[in-house]
C-alpha atoms as one frame of an Amber mdcrd trajectory, in Angstrom:
protein
   0.000   0.000   0.000   1.534   3.311  -1.107   1.228   6.327   1.154   0.254
   9.576  -0.530   1.578  12.472   1.613  -1.365  14.763   1.050  -2.351  16.926
   3.993  -6.020  17.123   4.931  -6.247  20.768   5.957  -8.663  23.015   7.802
  -8.483  26.330   5.951  -9.837  29.841   5.707 -10.246  31.009   2.107  -9.280
  34.500   1.023 -11.548  34.760  -2.006  -9.845  37.859  -3.404  -6.484  36.105
  -3.720  -7.687  32.487  -3.792  -5.130  31.695  -1.090  -5.449  29.987   2.280
  -4.255  29.908   5.825  -1.153  27.676   6.098  -2.038  25.935   9.372  -2.304
  22.274   8.361  -3.368  19.072  10.081  -0.938  16.558   8.551  -2.924  13.384
   7.804  -1.275  11.264   5.069  -3.694   9.412   2.809  -3.182   6.124   1.005
  -3.845   5.485  -2.669  -6.658   3.155  -1.610  -8.356   5.990   0.283  -8.079
   8.378  -2.662  -9.355   5.690  -5.035 -12.504   5.333  -2.953 -13.419   8.771
  -4.322 -11.683   8.561  -7.716 -11.393   4.884  -8.633 -10.323   5.574 -12.219
  -7.105   7.398 -11.284  -3.859   5.437 -11.717  -1.195   5.210  -9.031   1.123
   7.236 -11.275  -1.396  10.076 -11.455  -1.943   9.923  -7.697   1.795  10.207
  -7.147   1.907  13.392  -9.230  -1.119  14.761  -7.364   0.622  13.925  -4.069
   3.664  15.899  -5.119   1.935  18.987  -6.491  -1.686  19.005  -5.237  -3.404
  19.296  -1.869  -6.572  18.320  -0.035  -8.638  20.884   1.864 -11.592  20.667
   4.218 -13.865  23.654   3.574 -16.790  24.631   5.832 -20.287  25.241   4.474
 -20.976  28.667   2.981 -17.407  29.615   2.001 -16.773  31.540  -1.218 -13.990
  29.633  -2.964 -14.024  31.479  -6.280 -15.078  34.960  -7.304 -15.710  36.550
 -10.686 -12.588  38.319 -11.910 -10.084  36.120 -10.048  -7.309  34.266 -11.814
  -7.625  30.552 -11.114  -4.475  28.882  -9.783  -5.978  25.569  -8.620  -8.832
  23.460  -9.995 -11.026  21.665  -7.432 -12.307  18.107  -7.618 -14.998  17.519
  -4.993 -14.353  14.385  -2.952 -17.133  14.964  -0.430 -19.824  17.637  -0.123
 -21.406  19.993  -2.632 -20.290  23.222  -4.348 -22.653  25.720  -5.997 -21.545
  27.518  -9.170 -23.452  30.589 -10.341 -23.169  33.849 -12.216 -24.384  37.276
 -11.110 -25.819  40.102 -13.224 -27.038  43.379 -11.708 -27.181  41.863  -8.204
 -29.235  38.902  -9.470 -27.839  35.391  -9.284 -28.396  32.637 -11.826 -27.551
  29.105 -10.761 -25.402  27.328 -13.353 -24.748  23.946 -11.747 -23.723  22.059
  -8.630 -20.457  20.126  -8.276 -20.906  16.853  -6.395 -18.483  14.073  -5.379
 -16.005  12.980  -8.082 -16.899  16.055 -10.163 -15.000  19.235 -11.015 -15.675
  22.791 -12.139 -15.326  23.010 -15.893 -15.575  26.818 -15.885 -12.584  26.992
 -13.508 -10.785  24.423 -15.656 -11.284  26.558 -18.767 -10.273  29.825 -17.060
  -7.263  28.276 -15.350  -5.796  26.635 -18.432  -6.428  29.749 -20.543  -5.101
  32.058 -17.787  -8.112  34.363 -18.031 -10.195  35.745 -15.120 -13.042  33.645
 -13.773 -16.532  34.450 -15.021 -18.333  32.606 -12.228 -18.733  32.464  -8.448
 -18.453  29.267  -6.400 -19.609  28.594  -2.822 -19.592  25.453  -0.712 -23.241
  24.439  -0.347 -22.244  21.843   2.273 -19.046  21.241   4.210 -16.765  19.835
   1.516 -13.534  17.945   1.025 -11.746  19.295  -2.055  -8.816  17.938  -4.006
  -6.975  20.923  -5.519  -4.951  20.478  -8.718  -2.499  23.236  -9.791  -3.329
  24.750 -13.172   0.339  24.903 -14.190   0.486  21.085 -14.035  -2.988  20.244
 -15.258  -2.425  20.978 -18.956   0.361  18.365 -18.962  -1.578  15.861 -16.857
  -4.661  15.799 -19.098  -2.380  14.775 -21.984  -0.339  12.322 -19.942  -3.145
  10.587 -18.021  -6.206   9.397 -20.009  -8.321   9.011 -16.842  -7.950  12.714
 -15.983  -8.637  13.758 -19.568 -11.762  11.578 -19.562 -12.965  13.161 -16.309
 -12.893  16.659 -17.818 -14.352  15.494 -21.122 -17.285  14.054 -19.149 -17.583
  17.295 -17.184 -17.778  19.350 -20.395 -20.554  17.109 -21.680 -22.437  17.137
 -18.371 -22.284  20.920 -17.869 -23.159  21.660 -21.486 -26.260  19.485 -21.150
 -27.192  21.104 -17.826 -26.814  24.625 -19.204 -28.980  23.745 -22.221 -31.607
  22.473 -19.780 -31.330  25.743 -17.830 -31.809  27.817 -20.981 -34.783  25.706
 -22.073 -36.311  26.044 -18.613 -35.880  29.834 -18.643 -37.426  30.125 -22.097
 -40.251  27.623 -21.971 -41.121  26.519 -18.421 -43.551  28.377 -16.206 -42.253
  29.480 -12.819 -44.186  26.826 -10.899 -42.526  24.057 -12.933 -39.087  25.690
 -12.637 -39.456  26.024  -8.883 -40.682  22.464  -8.395 -37.879  21.035 -10.577
 -35.371  23.119  -8.613 -36.639  21.700  -5.308 -36.574  18.123  -6.635 -33.004
  18.512  -7.877 -31.885  20.166  -4.651 -33.456  17.340  -2.620 -31.713  14.741
  -4.773 -28.300  16.423  -4.531 -28.442  16.899  -0.766 -30.238  13.626  -0.015
 -32.839  15.443   2.090 -36.637  15.469   1.974 -36.868  18.670   4.024 -34.795
  21.514   2.600 -33.662  24.383   4.817 -34.169  27.159   2.291 -35.382  30.754
   2.471 -37.562  32.194  -0.271 -34.951  34.908  -0.857 -32.244  32.286  -1.430
 -34.429  30.380  -3.893 -35.272  33.593  -5.730 -31.577  34.420  -6.064 -30.735
  31.036  -7.544 -33.658  31.131  -9.977 -33.070  34.748 -10.995 -36.473  36.022
  -9.894 -38.066  38.051  -7.056 -38.739  36.735  -3.556 -42.407  37.728  -3.843
 -42.742  35.537  -6.935 -41.257  32.541  -5.103 -43.589  33.088  -2.134 -46.644
  33.223  -4.401 -45.657  30.147  -6.428 -44.697  28.192  -3.304 -48.208  28.695
  -1.940 -49.606  27.341  -5.214 -47.377  24.249  -5.040 -48.496  23.708  -1.453
 -52.151  23.931  -2.480 -51.467  21.354  -5.212 -50.027  18.973  -2.607 -46.498
  18.963  -4.031 -44.727  20.598  -1.082 -45.339  21.414   2.552 -43.830  24.498
   4.218 -42.677  23.629   7.737 -40.868  25.666  10.425 -37.693  23.691   9.700
 -37.912  24.005   5.928 -39.663  22.922   2.743 -40.790  19.308   2.519 -41.077
  17.585  -0.877 -44.180  15.377  -0.885
């Protein structure tokens, strides 16, 4: 069993510089442990990641990427959930979520092209992130087919999701958009009762809080949801 000397670190992100506090908890990981999250990665790739990458534990609600930043590391989510969105005139539009064994293709594109980020990213849940340096990644995707395949799959997945988002914006009524949003959120988080505020939902759907409140009442009357003190229950 080969030890991979990656440190599992508790960090505080500085979103303006995309840097972190250097107080680490040194906890070496084995290749077997990494492969539980990324079974397709070869030992050779893991050795390179061990030498140049890092693992970070990030609390819920931390901004890990901001529009206009230059991207120096690309995250792969091992555990948790990261929300990726854009913002126009103080309104947010949800682009996609990054779950376990997935990465951020927008960061990948910006990092390899050395152009500023066009998106924001927040940890939706407490997350364990594997961070790959952009200055090594362009070589690795050519050298290791499994890494290249991961990002090819991410391009396909995010392109499909963004087409679905555009179609929903153009053709779906708000009640259907809201209900689909709640179903997807429940699936991603594995929860039947979602702790969400109407203002938060409105921000992610690019609409007004009053609209969400009105449509939520309609969904409740139709028996699709129940609004409880602890959150919104999907029925």
